[in-house]
Structures are given as C-alpha cells and as structure tokens.
C-alpha positions as CSV (number, residue, x, y, z in Angstrom):
1,M,0.1,0.0,-0.1
2,L,1.4,3.4,-0.8
3,N,1.6,5.4,2.2
4,R,4.4,7.8,2.1
5,R,6.3,10.2,-0.2
6,R,8.0,8.0,-2.9
7,L,9.4,8.1,-6.3
8,L,8.1,5.9,-9.1
9,A,11.3,5.0,-11.3
10,V,12.3,6.4,-14.7
11,G,12.0,10.0,-14.1
12,G,9.1,9.7,-11.9
13,I,5.4,10.8,-10.8
14,A,4.9,12.7,-7.6
15,T,4.4,16.1,-6.0
16,G,6.4,17.9,-3.3
17,S,4.0,16.4,-0.7
18,A,3.0,13.4,-2.6
19,L,4.2,10.0,-4.3
20,L,6.6,10.2,-7.1
21,W,6.2,7.8,-9.9
22,Q,9.5,7.5,-11.9
23,T,9.8,6.5,-15.3
24,R,13.3,5.5,-16.9
25,A,14.1,5.1,-20.5
26,L,16.2,1.8,-21.0
27,T,19.8,2.0,-22.6
28,R,20.4,0.5,-25.9
29,A,21.9,-2.5,-24.2
30,E,19.0,-3.0,-21.8
31,A,16.4,-2.5,-24.5
32,S,18.1,-5.2,-26.7
33,D,17.3,-7.8,-24.0
34,A,14.0,-6.4,-22.8
35,V,10.8,-8.5,-22.8
36,P,7.4,-6.6,-22.5
37,P,5.6,-7.6,-19.0
38,S,2.8,-9.2,-20.9
39,G,5.5,-11.9,-22.0
40,Q,5.0,-11.1,-25.7
41,G,7.9,-10.4,-28.0
42,H,8.8,-6.9,-29.2
43,S,7.2,-7.9,-32.5
44,A,3.8,-7.6,-31.0
45,H,4.3,-3.8,-30.6
46,H,5.8,-1.2,-32.7
47,G,6.7,2.6,-32.3
48,H,6.1,5.1,-34.9
49,A,9.3,4.8,-37.2
50,A,10.4,8.1,-38.5
51,G,12.9,6.8,-41.0
52,A,16.3,8.6,-41.6
53,L,17.3,10.8,-38.8
54,P,18.2,14.4,-39.7
55,E,20.9,16.4,-37.9
56,P,19.7,18.4,-35.0
57,T,18.9,22.1,-35.6
58,A,21.7,24.1,-34.0
59,G,21.2,27.2,-31.9
60,T,18.0,26.4,-30.3
61,G,17.9,27.4,-26.6
62,P,16.8,25.4,-23.8
63,P,13.1,24.9,-23.0
64,P,11.3,27.1,-20.5
65,A,11.7,26.1,-17.0
66,V,9.0,24.2,-15.4
67,T,8.1,24.4,-11.7
68,P,7.7,20.7,-10.6
69,F,4.1,19.9,-9.8
70,S,2.5,23.1,-10.6
71,M,0.0,21.7,-12.9
72,R,-2.6,19.2,-12.6
73,L,-2.5,16.0,-14.7
74,P,-5.1,16.6,-17.3
75,I,-7.6,13.7,-17.7
76,P,-8.9,13.6,-21.4
77,P,-12.6,14.1,-21.6
78,V,-14.9,11.2,-22.4
79,L,-16.5,11.8,-26.0
80,R,-20.2,11.7,-26.0
81,P,-22.1,10.1,-28.9
82,V,-23.9,12.5,-31.2
83,S,-26.6,9.7,-31.6
84,T,-27.6,6.1,-30.4
85,R,-29.1,3.8,-32.8
86,G,-30.1,0.4,-31.7
87,D,-26.8,-1.5,-31.4
88,A,-24.5,1.4,-32.3
89,D,-23.3,4.6,-30.7
90,V,-22.3,7.4,-33.3
91,Y,-19.7,9.9,-32.8
92,E,-18.0,12.9,-34.7
93,L,-14.6,13.7,-34.1
94,P,-12.8,16.6,-36.0
95,M,-8.9,16.6,-36.6
96,K,-7.9,20.2,-36.2
97,P,-5.0,22.4,-35.3
98,A,-4.9,24.0,-31.8
99,K,-2.9,25.7,-29.2
100,T,-1.8,24.0,-25.9
101,E,0.5,24.9,-23.0
102,I,2.8,22.1,-22.5
103,F,4.9,24.8,-20.7
104,P,2.9,27.3,-18.6
105,G,2.5,30.5,-20.3
106,H,3.9,29.3,-23.6
107,P,1.3,28.4,-26.2
108,A,2.5,25.7,-28.7
109,S,1.0,24.7,-32.0
110,V,-0.3,21.1,-31.9
111,L,-2.4,18.7,-34.0
112,T,-5.5,17.4,-32.3
113,F,-8.7,15.4,-32.4
114,G,-11.6,17.6,-31.1
115,G,-9.2,20.3,-30.1
116,Q,-7.9,18.4,-27.3
117,F,-4.3,17.5,-26.5
118,I,-4.5,14.6,-26.0
119,G,-7.7,13.6,-27.9
120,P,-10.9,12.7,-26.1
121,T,-11.4,9.1,-24.8
122,I,-14.0,7.0,-26.6
123,R,-15.6,4.4,-24.2
124,A,-17.1,1.5,-25.8
125,K,-18.8,-1.8,-24.6
126,A,-17.6,-5.2,-25.9
127,G,-20.0,-6.3,-28.6
128,R,-21.6,-2.9,-29.1
129,T,-20.6,-1.1,-32.4
130,V,-19.2,2.3,-32.4
131,K,-19.2,4.6,-35.5
132,V,-17.0,7.4,-35.8
133,K,-17.1,10.2,-38.3
134,Y,-13.6,11.8,-38.6
135,I,-13.7,15.2,-40.0
136,N,-10.5,16.6,-41.4
137,Q,-10.1,20.2,-40.6
138,L,-6.4,20.2,-40.9
139,D,-4.3,21.6,-43.8
140,R,-3.0,18.3,-44.6
141,A,-4.5,14.7,-45.5
142,A,-4.6,12.3,-42.7
143,T,-6.2,8.9,-41.6
144,V,-6.9,7.1,-38.5
145,H,-6.1,3.8,-37.1
146,L,-7.6,1.9,-33.9
147,H,-4.6,0.3,-32.5
148,G,-5.4,-3.1,-31.3
149,G,-8.9,-2.9,-32.7
150,H,-10.4,-6.0,-34.6
151,V,-12.0,-3.9,-37.5
152,P,-13.2,-4.3,-41.1
153,P,-10.7,-3.4,-43.7
154,G,-12.5,-0.3,-44.9
155,S,-12.2,1.0,-41.2
156,D,-8.5,0.1,-40.7
157,G,-7.1,3.6,-41.6
158,Y,-4.5,2.2,-44.0
159,P,-1.6,4.6,-44.4
160,M,-2.4,5.5,-47.9
161,D,-6.2,5.7,-47.6
162,L,-6.4,9.1,-46.7
163,I,-9.1,11.6,-45.6
164,D,-8.2,14.8,-47.7
165,P,-8.7,18.4,-46.0
166,G,-12.2,19.6,-45.8
167,K,-13.5,15.8,-46.1
168,S,-14.8,13.3,-43.8
169,R,-15.3,9.6,-43.5
170,L,-17.3,7.2,-41.2
171,F,-15.4,4.4,-39.6
172,E,-17.0,1.4,-38.0
173,Y,-15.7,-0.5,-35.0
174,P,-17.7,-3.6,-34.0
175,N,-15.9,-4.2,-30.9
176,R,-16.2,-7.9,-31.0
177,Q,-13.2,-8.6,-28.7
178,L,-12.3,-8.6,-25.1
179,G,-12.4,-5.7,-22.8
180,S,-9.1,-3.7,-23.3
181,T,-7.2,-0.5,-23.4
182,L,-6.7,0.6,-27.3
183,W,-5.9,3.9,-28.7
184,Y,-6.6,5.6,-32.0
185,H,-4.0,7.5,-33.7
186,D,-3.0,9.1,-37.1
187,H,-1.6,6.6,-39.6
188,T,-0.5,8.6,-42.6
189,C,2.2,7.3,-44.8
190,S,5.6,8.9,-43.9
191,K,3.9,11.4,-41.6
192,E,2.5,9.1,-38.8
193,A,5.4,9.7,-36.3
194,E,5.1,13.4,-36.6
195,H,1.4,13.5,-36.5
196,V,1.2,11.4,-33.5
197,Y,4.2,13.4,-31.9
198,R,2.3,16.6,-32.6
199,G,-1.1,15.2,-30.9
200,L,-2.9,13.1,-33.1
201,A,-3.8,10.4,-30.6
202,G,-6.3,9.5,-27.9
203,F,-7.5,6.4,-25.9
204,Y,-10.3,3.9,-26.9
205,L,-11.4,1.9,-24.1
206,I,-13.5,-1.3,-24.4
207,E,-15.3,-2.5,-21.3
208,G,-16.0,-6.2,-21.3
209,P,-18.3,-8.0,-18.8
210,D,-15.4,-9.7,-17.1
211,E,-14.0,-6.4,-15.6
212,R,-17.5,-5.5,-14.5
213,E,-17.9,-8.8,-12.5
214,L,-14.4,-8.2,-10.9
215,G,-15.6,-4.8,-9.7
216,L,-12.4,-2.9,-10.8
217,P,-12.0,1.0,-10.1
218,N,-14.1,3.0,-12.5
219,G,-15.1,6.5,-13.0
220,A,-12.7,9.0,-11.6
221,Y,-10.7,6.1,-10.3
222,D,-9.8,4.7,-13.9
223,V,-7.2,7.1,-15.0
224,P,-5.6,6.7,-18.5
225,I,-2.2,8.2,-18.7
226,M,-0.4,8.6,-22.1
227,I,3.4,9.0,-21.8
228,R,5.1,10.9,-24.8
229,D,8.6,12.4,-25.5
230,G,9.4,15.5,-27.2
231,R,12.0,18.2,-27.8
232,F,11.1,21.9,-27.2
233,D,12.6,25.4,-27.9
234,E,12.9,28.3,-25.6
235,N,9.4,29.4,-26.5
236,G,8.0,25.9,-25.7
237,A,7.3,25.0,-29.3
238,M,7.7,21.4,-30.2
239,I,10.5,20.4,-32.4
240,F,10.0,17.2,-34.5
241,E,13.7,15.8,-35.1
242,P,13.7,12.2,-34.1
243,S,17.3,12.3,-33.2
244,P,19.3,10.8,-30.4
245,M,19.3,14.0,-28.6
246,P,17.7,13.8,-25.0
247,T,14.1,14.5,-24.9
248,M,11.7,15.4,-22.1
249,L,8.8,13.0,-21.3
250,H,5.4,14.3,-20.6
251,A,2.2,12.7,-19.1
252,N,-1.2,13.7,-20.9
253,G,0.5,16.6,-22.4
254,R,2.0,18.1,-19.3
255,I,5.5,18.1,-17.8
256,Q,5.8,17.1,-14.1
257,P,2.2,17.4,-13.3
258,Y,0.4,16.3,-10.1
259,F,-2.6,14.1,-9.5
260,Q,-4.7,14.4,-6.5
261,V,-5.8,11.1,-5.3
262,D,-8.3,9.8,-2.5
263,A,-7.5,7.0,0.0
264,R,-8.6,4.2,-2.2
265,K,-7.6,1.8,-4.9
266,Y,-6.9,3.1,-8.4
267,R,-6.7,1.6,-11.9
268,F,-4.1,3.3,-14.1
269,R,-4.0,2.6,-18.0
270,I,-0.4,3.3,-19.1
271,L,0.1,3.9,-22.7
272,N,3.7,4.3,-24.2
273,A,3.3,6.8,-27.2
274,T,6.8,7.7,-27.5
275,L,8.3,7.4,-30.9
276,H,10.9,4.6,-30.1
277,R,11.7,4.6,-26.3
278,I,11.2,1.6,-24.0
279,I,10.0,3.0,-20.4
280,E,10.2,1.1,-17.1
281,L,7.7,2.2,-14.5
282,D,8.7,1.8,-10.8
283,L,7.2,2.9,-7.4
284,G,10.6,3.1,-5.8
285,G,10.4,-0.7,-5.1
286,Q,6.8,-0.4,-3.9
287,E,4.5,-3.2,-5.1
288,M,2.0,-2.7,-7.8
289,V,-0.4,-5.2,-9.4
290,Q,-0.5,-5.5,-13.2
291,I,-4.0,-6.7,-14.1
292,A,-4.1,-6.3,-18.0
293,S,-1.9,-5.9,-21.0
294,D,-2.7,-4.8,-24.8
295,V,-5.2,-7.8,-25.3
296,G,-7.1,-7.2,-22.0
297,L,-7.1,-8.7,-18.6
298,L,-4.3,-11.1,-17.8
299,P,-5.4,-14.7,-16.7
300,A,-4.3,-13.8,-13.1
301,P,-3.0,-10.6,-11.6
302,L,0.8,-10.1,-11.3
303,S,2.4,-8.4,-8.5
304,R,5.4,-6.2,-9.6
305,T,7.8,-3.8,-8.6
306,K,8.8,-2.6,-12.2
307,V,6.7,-2.7,-15.3
308,M,8.2,-2.3,-18.7
309,V,6.2,-0.6,-21.5
310,V,7.5,-0.7,-25.1
311,P,6.3,2.0,-27.8
312,G,2.7,1.3,-28.6
313,E,2.2,-0.9,-25.7
314,R,-0.5,-0.6,-23.0
315,V,-0.5,-1.9,-19.4
316,E,-2.9,-1.6,-16.6
317,I,-2.0,-1.5,-13.1
318,T,-3.8,-1.1,-9.8
319,C,-2.4,0.3,-6.4
320,W,-3.6,1.6,-3.3
321,T,-3.1,5.0,-1.5
322,S,-3.5,4.9,2.2
323,H,-4.9,8.6,2.7
324,S,-5.7,11.5,0.6
325,R,-2.6,13.2,-1.0
326,A,-1.3,14.7,-4.1
327,W,0.1,12.3,-6.6
328,G,2.3,13.8,-9.4
329,A,4.6,12.8,-12.3
330,S,7.9,14.1,-13.2
331,W,9.9,12.3,-16.0
332,S,13.5,12.2,-16.5
333,S,15.2,12.7,-19.9
334,P,15.3,9.5,-21.6
335,T,18.8,7.7,-22.8
336,S,19.7,8.6,-26.3
337,T,18.6,5.8,-28.7
338,R,18.2,6.0,-32.7
339,A,15.0,5.5,-34.1
340,P,14.2,2.1,-35.8
341,A,14.5,1.9,-39.7
342,S,11.6,3.2,-41.6
343,R,8.8,0.8,-42.5
344,S,7.1,0.4,-45.7
345,C,3.9,2.2,-45.7
346,A,2.3,-1.0,-47.0
347,S,3.2,-2.9,-43.9
348,T,2.3,-0.5,-41.3
C-alpha cells in the first residue's frame, strides 16, 4: 500500500508532498534484452518509425523552466455520442489544429482530435458497435487507425487511404473482442510519427463483462495516462527531429504534473506513445499489481515492482493510496537511442 512520499522509477510521478512515480528510459543494451511484461515479444508492438534521422537544428535555446508539480495532470474528457441507434453509438471527431500550453505561459501549436491535447477518450462496450465520423479540418491529408482493434478493412485507416482536407469519413468499430485498452492515432504514410508526436492520438477503452464482474475501479478512479516524449525550443514550441538528442517525457501533455488522489484503490492505464523509447515504471520498489496488457485482462494479476512498456504498448496496474494526498509525475530525460529503420507504408 502506498503510504508515504515515494519516487516511481524512470524519471518519476509525484508532487512535493506526494508520491513520485519515476519512469526510466532503458539504455540501448538494456532495450536489446528487454521483454514486455505481458510476455509477448517486441514484434507484438511497434513505435512510429520516423525513417532517416536528420541532424539536430543548431542554436535552439533550452526549453522554458518548469516548476515541478505546479500543473494538474489533465484527464482527457470522455467523448459523447451524437446519436445512439439500436446497437450502435455514433460519434463525430474533427482533426484540427490547436494551441496548448505544455509549458505554462507558452502556447504551442499542436494537431488534435477535437481540439484536445491529448484527444478525447472513447468508451465502448464489448459487442456494441461504435461508428466515428472523422472530419479533417487540418491543412493536410490524414487517416486514423484503431491500434489493437479488430475492425473491417474499410475502417482500418491504411496509411495511404487518406481523408483529404475538408473531407470526412465514417469508420465502424464492431468491438467484437475482449475488454481492453486501445488507442486511436494518425496513420498517414511517412507522416505518422510526426502527426502522433504533435498530438493526433487518444484512448479507446473497451469495457468487457469480465471487468464489471471483478468490480475494478471505474469513473474518476480509472485513469488513462499517455506518456510521450518531445523536444522543445525556448518558446515551448515542439521540435520534431527524431534524433538521439535527449528529450523530455510528458504525461497527458504536461511536464511534471500532479494528480490528486483519495484514500482508495486506483486503476491506471499506461500507454507508451513515445516514438521509439522503452520505458520502465517503478514505485521506488513498492509493489503494484498488473491486471491487463494490450489484449485485455491477464489470466491472473501479477505483483510487480517494475513494469516495462515498449512503444505502442499498454499496461494496466492497480495500487492503493493509504490516505488523501497529491500524486504527481515528473519524468527524466530518456537515454539517447536511434529510431528504428523506416517501415514500408504498405506494411504499417
């Protein structure tokens, strides 16, 4: 049970009077031997390969200073359906440019779903169809892929099956699969890495009858956290250069945020949405319980002191807090690693 101030391990989550959840990016040697906690090989997951690495831009000043734990961890809003028809819920979700303050007082240009950085969460039920009308309000073509979803070919979001600016398309997700933590993201050929980096991603959570029967934490106690990395200039603007230069990790679009908790059990859904970094979660040696992986609930819960998460992977953990306190997140700069080789668009 978490009952005093602690670090989580890799860079960390915590506030000055709170628990600290560290996160650590693995070194190249560690990463080569790493196996995801779900027991699957790395081939089961993939980052957003960015191809050849350009030289970093010279002369960029350091990013703005951040007062640790001065910003609350934002929880993405749940998207509401525009209509409900028999066995299907229908949503509309625009892709549009927006401004956000990753650094307080420094608006940054981002790409978003629904104007949110990160995109709104879609909550679905296993066996009930969801239809999403994606509306492209960007100045570029884009498409959307439901990562981990069992979907018909026309709703896969193939990298070259694009939605042009000013156009829209209806995608259908039957949700004929187990309850699990999925995510939707841009899938544009040769631009996926940059588009996801700049914000085109969000959670898609399928609730199954098995988790309802288990009485897992829900509502405000079921917390999705998307971990991403980034480089920033002195004005807080995002720099897209998938280089081996150190980067800063951020949680739900904020650097070193805090999260206020009650004295109770929480469910945390962790997504590694970095481009190519393996992350290790650690509560300073304190036990946490992994209950699910990409494909849903594990056959049995696993007690762990560390949980490894590769790019694109999701894990779910539960833990208790012994009394009400602030829980925040600060993230260390990851170890330099090069991006994987570029994939063919046809095989993405």
